[in-house]
C-alpha positions in Angstrom: -39.6 23.2 19.1 -37.2 22.7 22.0 -34.9 20.2 21.6 -35.2 16.9 23.9 -32.2 15.1 25.5 -31.7 12.8 28.3 -30.2 15.4 30.7 -33.7 16.3 32.1 -37.1 14.7 32.5 -39.1 17.3 30.0 -40.1 20.7 29.2 -42.6 22.7 30.8 -44.1 25.7 29.3 -45.9 28.7 30.7 -47.7 31.0 28.8 -49.0 34.9 30.5 -51.5 35.5 28.0 -52.9 39.8 28.3 -55.1 41.9 26.6 -57.0 38.7 25.6 -60.5 38.7 24.2 -62.8 38.7 27.5 -65.4 36.9 26.1 -63.3 33.9 25.0 -62.2 34.0 28.7 -65.5 33.3 30.4 -66.8 30.7 28.0 -66.1 27.8 29.7 -67.3 25.6 26.4 -64.5 26.8 24.4 -61.5 26.5 26.9 -63.0 22.4 27.3 -63.0 22.1 23.5 -59.5 23.7 23.7 -58.0 21.2 26.0 -60.0 18.2 24.3 -57.9 18.7 20.9 -54.6 19.5 22.1 -53.1 16.8 23.1 -54.0 15.4 19.9 -52.6 18.4 18.1 -49.4 17.7 20.1 -49.1 14.7 19.4 -50.2 13.6 22.9 -52.4 10.8 24.9 -55.4 12.4 27.0 -55.7 10.0 29.9 -58.9 12.1 31.4 -61.5 14.3 29.9 -61.0 17.9 30.6 -62.2 19.6 34.0 -63.2 23.0 33.5 -65.0 24.7 36.5 -65.7 28.4 37.1 -64.6 30.1 40.0 -65.3 33.5 41.5 -61.9 35.5 43.1 -62.3 37.6 45.5 -61.4 40.4 44.3 -63.5 39.9 40.8 -67.3 40.0 39.4 -66.6 38.5 36.7 -66.2 34.0 36.8 -62.9 33.0 35.9 -62.6 29.5 34.3 -59.8 26.7 35.3 -59.4 23.8 33.2 -56.8 20.7 33.2 -56.8 17.6 31.3 -54.4 14.7 32.2 -52.1 13.6 29.9 -49.6 10.4 29.7 -47.0 12.5 29.5 -48.5 15.2 32.0 -50.9 17.6 32.0 -52.2 21.0 30.3 -54.0 23.8 32.3 -55.5 27.0 32.0 -56.6 30.0 34.8 -58.5 32.6 33.3 -58.7 36.1 34.6 -61.8 38.0 32.6 -61.8 41.2 34.0 -58.1 41.8 33.7 -58.2 40.0 30.4 -55.6 37.9 31.5 -54.9 34.1 31.1 -52.3 31.5 32.2 -51.4 28.4 30.4 -49.0 25.3 31.3 -47.8 22.6 29.6 -45.6 19.7 31.3 -44.5 16.7 29.3 -42.0 14.2 29.6 -42.2 13.8 25.7 -40.5 16.6 23.8 -43.1 18.6 22.0 -43.8 21.3 19.3 -43.9 24.3 21.9 -44.3 27.0 19.0 -47.5 25.1 17.4 -48.9 24.9 21.7 -48.4 28.7 21.8 -50.2 29.3 18.8 -53.0 27.5 19.8 -53.5 29.4 22.8 -52.5 32.5 21.4 -55.3 31.8 18.4 -57.9 31.4 20.3 -57.4 34.4 23.0 -56.0 36.9 21.3 -53.7 38.3 23.5 -52.3 41.8 22.8 -49.2 40.3 24.1 -47.7 37.4 26.1 -44.3 36.0 27.4 -43.8 32.4 26.9 -41.7 30.5 29.4 -39.7 27.4 28.5 -38.3 25.4 31.4 -36.6 22.5 31.5 -37.5 20.1 34.7 -35.6 17.1 36.2 -32.1 17.6 35.6 -30.9 14.6 38.0 -34.0 12.9 37.2 -32.2 10.2 34.5 -29.2 9.3 36.7 
């Protein structure tokens, strides 16, 4: 968990997930379901259904998936690159959230061999 204080607007969690399960990275339903249930798990309020689309990178032969869900607190998004066994995930919120729990949900699903987690406080002068 990252402490909330009044000197910033919110927290942005980014995850770089490498060595992921390729079948899960290609599964549009699996990613839709993850985005649909994450707000509730994180005690946030979804304001849209997830939008999840397949796309083909110019250097790839396997469709990747991009998905986003808008939450009252901001958004949760993911972009997958199956041929590279890679995914990028972002969670931005103006409200404090359990970054460890959120990270566990992504890593439990995609089973990366390694991952990098970044936490960024945003909007330092927003509340001035």
